[in-house]
N, C-alpha and C positions, 0 to 999 in steps of 0.2 A: 242328525236325525233323531226325532223324538222316539222314546221307547213306546211300544204298543201298550194298549190298555187291556189287561186280561179280562175275559168274560167269566161270568159265574153261571153255570148251568144249574137249573132248578127243576126237580121232578116231584110231582105230588098229584093229589086228586084233581087239581086244576089243570093238569097237563104238564107238558115238558116245554120249557122255554129258557131263554138266556137273558141275563141282565148285564148291562155294561158296567164295567168295574169303576173304581174311583177315578175322577170325582163326580161322575154323572149319575149312576145308580138308576138308569131308566131301562125299560125292556128293549133289547136289541131287535131292531126291525129287519135286519138282514136274515136272521134265522126265523123261519116261519113256525109259530107255536104249534105243537102237536097237542090238540085239546083232548085227546082220548084219555080215559082213566086206566088203561091197561098197560101203560109203559112200565116195563119191569126192570130195565137196566139201561145205562148209557156209559160211554167211555170216550175219553179224548185220546188221541195219539200222543206220544211222548213229547213231541214238539208243539202240540196244540193245533196243528194244521187240519187234522181230520176229526170228525165227530161221528160216532155210531150209536144207534139206539134200537131197541126192539119194542114195538108198540103193541104187541100181542097178535099182530098179523104178519109182520115181516121185519127184517133187519134193514135199516137204511143207513147209508154212509154218505156224508156230505163234506164238501170243502167248507171249512168254517168261514173263510174270508168272503167267498162268493155265494155260499149256500148252494152250490152246484151239486146235484145228486150224482154221486159217482157210481154206486152200486146198490142193488137191493137183493136180499136173499130170503127165500121163502122158508123161514125157520121160526114159526110163531111161538114156540115153547122155550126159546132161548132165555136163560136167566143169567148167563155170564158172558162178558165180552172182554177181549184184551188185544191191544195192538202190540206188534213187535216193536223193539226200540227205535227202528228207523222208519216205521210206518209202512213197511212193504207187505206185512202179513196181518190178517185178522183171525184170531182164534175164537171160536164160539162153543159153548157147552149147553146142552139140554139135559134134563134129568134122564137117567137111563131106565128104560122099560123093557120088559120081556114079553113074549107072546102069550096069548091066553092058554096055550097048551104047554107053557114052560119053555118054549123054544128061545134060543138066544135072540136078544134084541138087536136092532140096527145100530151102527156106529153113531155115537152122540157127540163126539168131539170133532169139529170140522176146522180145517185150516185152509184159508182162502188167500189167493194172490190178489192184492188190491190193484195191481197194474192191469191185469187181465180180467179179474172177477171170477176166475176159475178156482174150483176146489182142488187143492194140491194133495190132500190126504184126509182120510177119515179114520178115526180111532174109536175103540170102545173104552170109555173112561167112566167106571161105575161110581167112584167116589168124588164128591165135590172137593175134598181136601186135595190140594196140589194138582188141580185139574189142568192148569195151564202149562204148556211147554215153557221152558226157561231158556231165554236167548242171552248170548253175550251182547254187549252194547253195539258192536259192529255187525251183528247177525251172522258172523262167520260160523258159529256153532249154535245148535239148539239141542236141548236134552229133555227127555221124559223118563219118569220112573215107571218101569214095567216089571211086574212080578219080582220085586226085590232086586232089580238091577237097573242100571242107567243105560239108556240108549241115546247115542249122540248122532245128530245129523249135521251135515256141513253145507253152508251156502244155501240154506232153505230147500235142499233137495231131500224130500221126505220119502223118496222111493227106495233109498239105500241107507242102511244103518252103517255109519262110518266107523264108529267105535262103541265098545261096551265096557262098562265098569262092573265087574263081578264082585259083589260083597254080600255075604249072607245077611238077609233081612234089612236091606237098606230102607230106612224109614223116611228120610228127608234129605234134601240137597239144595244148594244155592250156587249159581255161577257168579263169579266176581264181576263187579262193574269195571268200567274203564277199558283201556286199550289192551291189545294182545301183549304177552301170552295170557290167555284166560286161565283162571284157577277155579277149582270146584271144591266146595266144602260139603262133606258127606257125614251124615249121622247114622249110626247103627246102634239100636237099643241093646242093652245087656240081657242075658238070659242064662238060667241055670247057674246063678252065682257069679257069672262073668260080668265085668263092668261094661257100661255103655262107652262109646268113644266117638269122637269127631276127628276126621282126617282131612287134610288139605292136599289136593293134587294139582299139578299143572298139566293142562290138556296138551297132548294126548298121552302123557306118560303115566300109565296106570299099572303096568306090570312090574313084578319084582318086589322084594322086601324093602328096598330103599326108594321106592317110587314116591312115597308120601313126603310132601314138604314138611309136614308137622303132624303130630298125633297127640291127642289129649283124651285120656280115659277117666271116667268118674262113675260113682254109684249114685243112687237116688235120682233117677231120671226116667219119668214116664214119657215125657216129651221135651223137645228143645226148640228154641228160637235161635236161628242163625242170622247174625247181623254183620255184613261186610262193611268196612269203611270205604269211602269213595275212591281212595287210591289203591284199594285191593291189597293192602299190606298186612291187614289183621282182621280177625273175626271175633266178635263177642258171642258167647254161647250162654243163653239163659236156660239152665236145666231145671225142670219142674217135676214135682210129684203131685199126684192128684190128692193124696191124703198125707197130712203131717202126723206121723205116728206118735209124736210127743204130745199132740193135742194143743200145741201152742198157737196154731193158726188155722183158720177156716179155709184159707186159700191154698193149703198144701205147703210144701217146702220148696224153696228155690235157692239155687246157687249160681254165681256168675263166673264164667271162665273166659280167659283171654288167650287167643292163639294167634301167633304171628307166622307169616309165610317163611321167615328165616329159621323156624324151628322152635322159637321160644314159646313158652306157655306158662300160665299162672292162674291160680284162683284169686279173684279180686276180693281182697279183704274189706268188707263193708263195716263202717263205724257203728252201725246199729243193727241189732237183731230184729228179724221179722221178714215179711214177704218182700220180694223185689217186684215193684209195680211196673217199672219201665226202665229201659236202658236205651240210650240213643247216642249216635256218633255226631260230633260236630262236623259239618261239611268240609272243614279243613283237614279232617282225618288225623289230627294231632291230639285229640282229647275226646272223652265221652262223659256223659252225665248219667247217673244212676239215681232213681227215686226208690227208696227202700226203707224198711223198718216199720215196726208197729206204729200206729197213729199216735201223735202227729209224726208223719214220716220225715225222713231226712233226704236231702238232695245233695249229691257230692259230685264234683268234677274230678276225673282222674286223667293222668297223662298216659303215654304209651308204656311207661314202666309200672303202671297200675298203682302209682303213688297218688294220694289225694292232693289235689291242687287248690281247690276252694270248696268250702262247706257252706251251703246256703242256710244251715240251721234246720230247725224243724218247722213243720207247718202242715196244713190240710192239703197235701199234694198226692197225686197218684199218676201223674203223667208229665212228660217233658217234651218240648217242641223247640228245636233250633230254627231260626230264620233261614231261608235258602242261602243267604250270604254268610251265615254262621256268626254274625255279630251280636245277635240278640237271642236270649233263651227265655221261654215262657214255662213256668212251673204251674201246673193246673191241678185242680181237684174236681173231678166229675163223678158221675154215678151217684153214690150215696153221700158225697161231699157237697159243699155249698157252692162250688163253681168259682172259687177264688182264683184269680190269675196273678201271679207274681212275675213281672216283666223285668228282666235283668240285662244290663249291658255287660257282656261277658269279657270284654277287653279290660274294662276298668273295675269290673265287679261292683257295679253300682245299680241300686234298684231304681228303675225308671217309673213304673206305675204299679198300681195294685187294684185293677178293676174287678168287678164281680159279674160273672156270666152264669147266673143261676139256671138250673134245669137244662144245661146244655148237654147234648149227646154227641156233638161233632165239633171238631176244631181243625182249622187248617190255615196255614200261612198263604198269603197271596204271593205269587212269584216276585213281586216288586220288593219284598222284604220290609214293607211298611204297614201293610194292612192285614187284618185277620178276619176270618169269618167264623162265627159260632152259630150253631143251629140246634133247635129242639125238634127232633124228627120222630115220626111214627114208624114202626110200632113200639119203639123204646118208651116213648111217652105219647099218649093219645091226646093230651090236652096241651094248650099253650104252644102249639106248633108255630114255627117261624124261624127267621134267621136275623142276625145282626152283623154288620160290617164295622169293625173297630179300627182305629189307629192305635199303634202299640203304646202311644202315650196315655191311653186310657179313655179316650173319648169315643162315643158311638156316633159314627158318621151316617149310618143308614140302618133302618129297622123295618122289618116286614113281618106282619102277623097274618096267618091264613085266616079266612073267614070262619065263622062257626060251622061245625059239621064238615069242615074240610081238613085235609091232612097234608103234611109235608113229609116226603119220603127220603129225599137225597138232595144234597147240594155239593158242588165241586168246582174249584177254580180251573180255568183253562191253563194247561202247563205252558211253559216257555223254555227255550233252550238256555243252557247255562251261559252266563255272561250277557244275557239280554238286558238285565237291570244291574247297573254298577252299584258298588257299595257306597252308601251315603252316610254322612255323619249322624250320630245318634241325637235325637231330640228329647230333652228332658221335660220341657214345658208342654202342657196339655194342648193338643191341637184344637182350635175352636170348632164348635159343632152346634147346629141348630136343633139337633135331636136331643131331647131331654133324656137323662139317664134315670130311669125309674127303678133301678135296682134297690132292694131294701137294705137299710143299714144293719150292720151286725148288732145283734142283741147284746146288752150288757151282761156281764157275768153275775150270777146270783150271789147275794151276800145275806147271811142270816140276820134277823132283826137286831140282835145284840150288837152287831158290828156296823149297822147302817149309820149314816151321818158321821162316820169317823174316818180319819185318814187311813189309807191302805198301808199297813205296816208289815206286809209280807216280806219285803226286802230287808227290813230291819230285823225281822225274826231270823232270817238266815245269817245275818252278820253277828247278832248278839245272842240269839237263842232264847229270846223271851216270848212267851205266848200271852195272848190277851187274857187267857183264863187266869194267869197269875195275878192280874190286876183286879179280877172280879171275885165275887163270892163263889165258893165251891158248890154250885148249883147245877142241875141238869142243863140249863141254858148256857152256863159257862163252859161246861164240858163239851156241849155241841159246838159252841163257837170255837173252842180250842181245836177240836177235830177238824172243823172247816179250815182253820188257819193252817193246820198241818197239811191238809189236802192242797191248799194254795201253794205251799212250799214245794210239794211234789210236782204240781203243775208247772210252777216256775222253772224247775230244773228240766222238765220235759220240753219246754219251749226254749230251745237253745238258739242263740243268735248266730248270724253268719260269722265266719272267720276264715281268714286267708291261711291256708295250710302251707304255702311256700315258705313263709317266714319261719315256721316251726321246723321245717325239714332242713333249713340251713343251719340251725343251732348245733353246735358241736357237743353240747352236753345233754342231748335228747336221751331220755331213758330208754333202755333196751326193751325188747319185747318181753323178755323174762322178768325184768323189773316191774313192768306194767302189769303183767299177769299176777305176780306175787302181791302187788299193791291191791288189785281187785279182789284177790282171795282174802287178804287181810280185812278189807272193808266189808266184804260179805260176811265174815265171821263176826265182826262188830255188830252189824245189823241183826244177825241171828241172835246174838246174846241179848240185845236190847229188846227184841220181840219176845224172847223167852221171859224176860223180867216183867214185861208189860202185861202178860196174860193174867196175872193175879192182882193187878193194881187197877182199881176202878176210878181213883181220884186223880185230878190234874194238880200237880204241885210243882214248885220250881225245880225239884230234882227228879221229876217223874220220868217214866220211860217215854212219854210223848215228847217231852222236851229233849231227852237224849236222842230220840229218833230224828228230831229236827237237827240237832248237832251232827248226827251221823250223816244225814243227807247233805248238810252243808260241807262237811269235811270231805265227802266223796266227790264233790264238784271241783274240777281244776280249771284253770284259765287256759291251759294248753301250752303255756310258756313255763318251762322249769324254773327260770330265774324268778318270775313273778310269784309262782307257787311257793318258792323258798322264802321270799320276803313276807308273803301272807302268813306262812307258818310261824316265822319269828315274831311277827307283830301279835299274833294270837297268844303266843307264849308270854309276851310282855304284858298284854292286857289281862291275862289270867293271873299273873303274878301280882298285878295292881289290885285285882279283885280280892286276892288273898290278904294283901296288906290292909285293905279297907275293912275286911272282916276282923282282922286282928285289932285294928284301932277301935272298932265298934265294941269289942269285948273289954276295952280299957287298957290295952297294952300300949306302953310308951314307944313311939316309933323314932327311929334315927332320922337325922336331917336328910340324908340321901334317900331314905325311903319316902319321906314326905315329898321330895322333889319328883320322885317317880310317879306318885299319885297325881301331882300337878300336870304331868305330861299325858294323862289319860285321854283328854279331849283331842289333842294333836294326833295321838296314835290311832284313835278311832276314826278320825277324818282320813288319815293316810290309808288305813285298812279299807275304808269305804271306797276311796278312789281306785285302789288296786282291784277290788272285786268288781267294780263297775267298768274296769278297763280304761280309765281316764289316763 
């Protein structure tokens, strides 16, 4: 039996309609287009069989396959819709309003039984945040946060509160996915000098000091994001502060914590300082990817021991998306970044493609694990609205741009049950497409006039520490060029290549954390000394602080392999000794036979050093 073709729902000023998924990309005729301009929200059920939307007059619910109208509810101001995991319940939310005389408003959160169309319960939910009740996957329990405590209902019976979890100032919670027994992750913010904490419970065991499966406390948390893996064995906690008191980041300060249901917990040590842009679990629940650090950001995969497994290097990324099957990872850069997509085969850690999705405000994997939709939506961007459907190999298969003066508000794939689309072999060759890719090419890096039409020597500068200014007259132009070259050296070391961390962790002579810390301190002192010397020196000379800074930058970069670093260090010692011998010969000193033989080996040593630094 052939796998179904997922639909793509599209909402905008042209109305609400559905598009057939790949390979057709035509408007679906089964679903009748709603041409009104007042459609505020739509939602699919978790298995994709039901579709609900509010058109400004009422809520409609249809069977996606037959387009049969199942129910209509007279709730014209609805702005949020959510199906329960098995599609038995529909929750709706309207903005809360009070009476003219200040009297309490009517309940604005409605819970409907889709089998009968009856309203099961109405609640007052003033805030949009965490408005929707949270269900377990089998719908055996449902929970709401009410006045800093959690109310639990069983088997969709909202007339009786089956259990309560009393914790002072409960701010957020998430029920685990998967089968029973269900687990609950709860966040309580700190106050009056006490730390914030996240606790894991197994429903319905909430009482007693030993009830919690795990507990993790931490400071510096104004809010958190709780991320369960699909097997409900661990939670990632992204703790964020609104303001970074050090002034290092506009985005505040973030830390990442790992909490397992067996009681283990840890702070995930990230290789680069800076914000945490995204953290996402692989659907296999065995690893997670974190995009972090000041731009250009790093992306790193960690295992369940919080050890780095693979480092994708640095690049213009602020988001990560695993395919539904977990075999492909997309690292993306949206918002104020250029929209670059790095598509990786995470089994072989091999780059598949590197397309450009400029001005995108939305990204989503198709359930088939082969196709991607990117969209430019209003109000995030008012111009250039439209969407593209890609194959992960980098080709654009379909492109739609809205007409002038029209807007696109939302697109979403029809969900499918897990296992509907089996895992397929990864394709590295670009899939043919008739749609031209009109993405602009990346602009070339600026080079000052003094260095144009000359080969790029930045890599040689790192190896041998020579600046172009040393070969030119000591003029302002030469100084400017030298400063540019130094900047290129720093940029080169910011742009780190991918590396497999597994091979490093297997090494028996890996430096200890204390040794690495001392090494960083020593290098920082050297840099500080060089900067202090450079303050009063305005000219660029072979022994100048600028050259010394280049040498310092070069010496601080390691290959990650202690054996290779040791060889590089020995080779540099030999090359330095040869330079000293050559200086002695230039002054007229008679050299010994073995010293002359050393000088003859200089070219071979330089070649060996170059190969090691390039990782050959």
